[in-house]
N, C-alpha and C positions, 0 to 999 in steps of 0.2 A: 555186421554179424547177423546171422539168421535169427528170426524172431521165435524159432522153436525153443522151447524150454529144455535145456540140456543140463544134466548134472554129471559130475565125474563118477557117480555111483549109479549102477543100473537101477532103474525105477522098480523093477520087479524084485529087487533085493531090499527095498525100503519097507520097513514094517510099521504100520500105523494101527494103533489100538484106541478105540473110542468106547468109553464106558458110559453107564447111566442112561442108556437109550437116547443118545444124541441124535438129532434130526437126520433123517435120510438125505436131506439136502447136503449135509456135510459129506456123507458117504459118497454121494454122487459126484461131488466136486473132486474128491481125491481120486476116485476111479476114472473119471473122465480125463484127469490129468495124467493118467497112466500108472497110478499106484494101485496095482491089483491086490496087494497084500494089505488090504484095509479090513480090519476086524471090528465088528460092532458087538458090544456086550450090553445086555439090558440093565443090569444092576451095578452098584458100586462094589469095590473090592476092599477088603481089609488091608492093613499095612503088610501083613505077612503074605497075603495073596498077591498084592501088587508088587512086592519085591521079587517074587518069582516071575510075574507076568512081564515085567519091563526089561528083562535082561537083554533082549535083542530088539527092543522097540526104539524107533527113531523119532516118531511123533506120537504124543500121548494126548488124548482128548478126555476131559472130565467135566462134570457139572459141580454141584455144591457139596455132595456127600463124600466124595473120594478125597482122602487126605494124602497129599504128596509131601511126605516128611523127608528129613535129611537122610534117613536110612534108605528110603525109596530112591532118592536121587543118587545116593552112593552106589546103589546096585544097578542103576541105569547108565551103563558105560557108553552106550551108543545114542543116548537121548539128545536130540537137537532142540526140540521145542515142546512146550506144554500149552495146549489150548484149553482155557477155562470157558466152556460154552455157557456162560452166565454173566452176570454183572461183576461180581467180586472175584478176588484172587486170594482171599484170606485162607483158603483151604490148601494153599501151596506155601511151603517154606521158601519164601522169596530170597532170603539171605543165602541159603544153601544153593538155590538155583542160580543165583548171581555168581557165587564163588566157583561154580562148576560150568559157567558159560552156557546155561540152558535158557533159551528165550521163553518168556511166559506171556501169553496173549489172553485177552478176554473180549467181551462184547458189552461195553458200558452203555450203549445207546439202544440196542436192538429191541429190548422189551419195554422201552419207556412208555409207549402208548398203552400197552396191555395193563401195566400197573396203574397208570393214571386213570384209565376208564373204570377200573375196578374200584379205585378209591372214591370216585364220584358216585358210582352205583351203590356202594356200601353206605356212603353218607346219606343218600336218599332213604335207603332201607332203615337205617338207624333213627334218623330224625322223624320218620313216620312210625317208628316202633313196630316194624313189620316182623322181626323175629318173634316177639311175644304173641302177636296175632296168628302167625303161622303155626306156632306150637299149639295154641288153643284150638285152631281149626283142625289140626291133625288129631287132637284129643277129643274132638266132637263138641267143642264149645264155641258158640257164636259170640265173637267179641267185636261188634261193630261200634266204634266210638272214635271221636275226634280228640279227646283229651290227651294231651302230651304229644300230639302229632303236628308237625309243622312243615312248611315249604322250605326249600333251600334258598329261594329267591329272597334277597335282602339280608340274609345271614352272613356272618363273618367267618371266613375260613382262615385259620392260622397254620402256616406251613413252616415246619422246622427243617431246614436244609433246602436251599433254593438251587439245587443242581438240575440235572437233566430231567428227572422225574418230577421233582417239586415244581419246576417252572412249567412243565406240561400240565400238571394238575391245576396250576394257577390259571392257565389259559382256558381250560374247560370249565372251571368254576365261574370265571367271569362271564362266560357265554351263557351260564344259567342265572346270571343276575346276582352273583355273590360278591361281597366285598372281600378282598384278599390282602392279608398281612403275611409277612414272612420274616423269619429270623435265620441268619447265616453268620458264621464266624468271619466271613469275608464280605466286603461291600460288593453287592451284585446289582446290576441294572435290572429293573423290573420288566416283566412282560405285561403289556397292557397298563392297567391302572393300579396294579399291586403296589403296596408300600412296605419298605423294609423297616423292621422294628429293632430297636437297639438291644433289648434284653428278652430272655425267655419269660421272665416274670410279667413284663408288659404284654407280650403276645398272649400268654395263657389267660391273662385277666380280661382280654377283649374278645377272644375267639369263641364262637359257638361250636365250631368243629376244629379239632387240632389233628393234623396229619404229619407223621414223622417221615423224613426222607434223608437220613444221614447215614454215613458209613459206620462200620464197626472199627473202632480204634480206642486207644487209651483215653482220649479226651471225651468220647461219647459213652463209655461203659457206664451203665446204670445212671445216665444223665437224667432220665425221667424216674423220679423216686418220690417219696413222701414229701420232701421239701419242695420239689417242683410242682407236684400235683395240687398242693394246697393253694397255689395261686390261680388254679383253674376257675373260670367263670362257673358259677353254680349251674349244674345241669348240662354242662358241655359234653360233647361227644369226642371220643379219643380213638385214633386209628394208628396202628403201627404196621406198616407194610415195608419197613426198612430192614433192620437187623434185630435179632432177638436179644442180644446183649445190651441193647440200649435202654431197656425198660426193666425196672424192678417189679416183677409181676405181683408179689404179695402186696406191695404198696398200691398198685393199680387196682387190685381186688378190693382193698380197703376203701379206696376212693369211690368205687362203684357201689359197694354195700352201704356206705354212708350217704350216698346221693350227691356227693360232690360232682360226680360224672353221671350222666343219665344213660350212657351206652358206650360200647367200644367194639372195635373190630381189630383182631390181631391175627397175623399170618405167619409171624416168625417168632421163634422161641429160643431161649438160651441153650436148651438141649432138645434135639429133634431126633426121631427114629431114623435109622439108616435105610429101612426098607418099607415099602408099602405093606400095609396090613399089620405092622408091628404095633405093640401097645404104646399108648400116648397118654400122658397126664400133664395137667397144668392147673394152677390155682383158679383159673378163670372159668373152668368148666361148670355148667349148670347155673351160671349167673344170668338174670333176665336181661334182655336187650343187648346181648353180647354175641357177636359172630366170630367163630373161630374157623380158620381155614389152614390147610396143611402146606404152607409155603408155596402157594400157587399164584402169587402176584403176577409173575411174568409167564405163567404157564398157559399160553394160547398157541394154537397151531401156527398162527402168523409169526409170533415172537420166536418160537423155536426154529422155524424155517429161516427167518432173518439172521438169528444167531448162528445157525449152522453155516450159512453163506459167509457171514462176516468173519468168524474165527478161522474157518478153513482157508479163506482167502489170505488172511494174514500169515498163517502157517506155511502155505504154499509159497508165498512171496519170500519168506525167510529161507525156506528150503532151497528154492530154485534161483533166487536173485540176491540173497543176502540182505534183503530189505527188512529192517527191524523196527519200523515205525509201529507203535502200539504195544511194544514190549515193555514189561515192567522190570526187566532185569538187564538185558543186553541194551546198551545205549542205542538210540534211534539213528539209523542211517538208511537212506534210500538213494541209490546212485544209478545213473544210466549205464548200459553196457557200452564197452568200447570195442571197436572192430579189431579183429585179429589178435585178441589177447585171451589169456586165461585168467580167471578171477580166483583169488585165494582169500579166505576169511581167517582172521587171526584174533583170538580172544586171549587177553593176558591180564595179570594183576596190575592194577593201576599204581605202578611205582615209577619213579623217575628213571629215564634212560632206556626204556623198552623200545620206543620208536627209533631212537638212534641206533640201538642194537640191530633192529630189523633192517634199517637202511644200510648199515655197515656190512652186515652179513651178505646182503645182495650185491652191493657195490663192489665188495672184494672179489666177487665172482663175475663181475662185469654183466650183471643182470639188470637190465633197464626197467625201471618202474614207469609205466605209462599212465597210471592213475592210482592215487592213494587218498584214502579218506579215513579220518580218525575221529572217534567220539568216545568220551569217557564218562563214568559216574564215580561215586566214591570208592567203589570196590574194583571195578574192572575197566579195561579199555578194549574197544572193538575197532579193528583196522580192516578195511577192505582194500585189497591190492589188485591192480590189473597189471600183469607182466607179459612179456613176450612169450607167446604160446610155445615156441621152440625150447624155452628154458624153464617152463613152469614146473616141471617135475623136480628139477634141481632146486628151484626156489622154494617149493613146498617142503622138501627135505630140510633145507636150511632153516626155515621158519619154525619148524617143529622143535629145533634145538635151541632156540632163543630162550634165555633165562626168563622165568616168570610166565612162560606160556601155559595157558589153561587148555585151550582147544584150538586146533587148526583144521580147516576143511578146504579141500579143493572143490570149488563150486562148479566150474566148467573149464 
């Protein structure tokens, strides 16, 4: 089969919508692949605006501000895939996306270095009490003193969540001469000489600097609160460059005001403005030795470029090859092309008998299946079928009528 990427639907009729100023690297990837109807929008859209915008969209790209709700998905009849050009996917109703056979991709690794570098930089700024000295200098006050300022070397860093970012922070911290402890709900092999700690209480009691790198879910909601913070080593520094829902900010403020913690850096908040320039409020404002940043942990030119390439590549592979690796909704399948065949993609509810019904429908019409691949999750099944090219249109029509079918697509 030719290596040219062919789809049964003309590329010029595929509509791609990219919101929130997604990197031009992604735009270039889509256009170089022949998808000329790629539209880039600077800001996020409200639910009402998005419902109107997605009517004829096949691929949707978002970052962290756009909420793809069940209502949005219901309106997006032609939608094949959503690309979250960021680490998380919590802004998408994954259950609804799964039920409707919409693949959802993200970039869990592409901004790892950007976040890790910033965490180390902030640790240096806070342990040297640079925020206080910076404010004084801007106010015309000369505050040259060593009191309360320390080196990172020899200090203990406690990492909560030893995933992609946490482990990268671990490597950089060791290179600076720090001792590294980490806590994770799973047993993880350490990078370098880091040591896994069994409980948060133990980690908080030993760490001079505590850095969070956990996802947002039911088990992590407000996991850092008054009860947890009371175990912190006196004068420790606290950083949250993970998720805003993980920390109870009023309790963090109290720990800073009482001196239990000597400083903090926070980048993520339970409620964040939807647009640049909007009003923002947090209990942590105007506290000494506290650095507040507007969710920019992964916001570097390099990270956004890499994310643009990563997610657009996954979306194109799904659109053109049916490859669903990296999807959080459609089960993961990646299969090679077979010569002289047409490929049909079939997504159905995961109930007994669907695969048998597919095979029976085709065999009753003497349609030979030259390749077949099935993968399921709790909600749906995903079948990739390679059939005789001369009979593919008939096969496609038959598959659309199989009971429990959600979505059927003739790939090429």
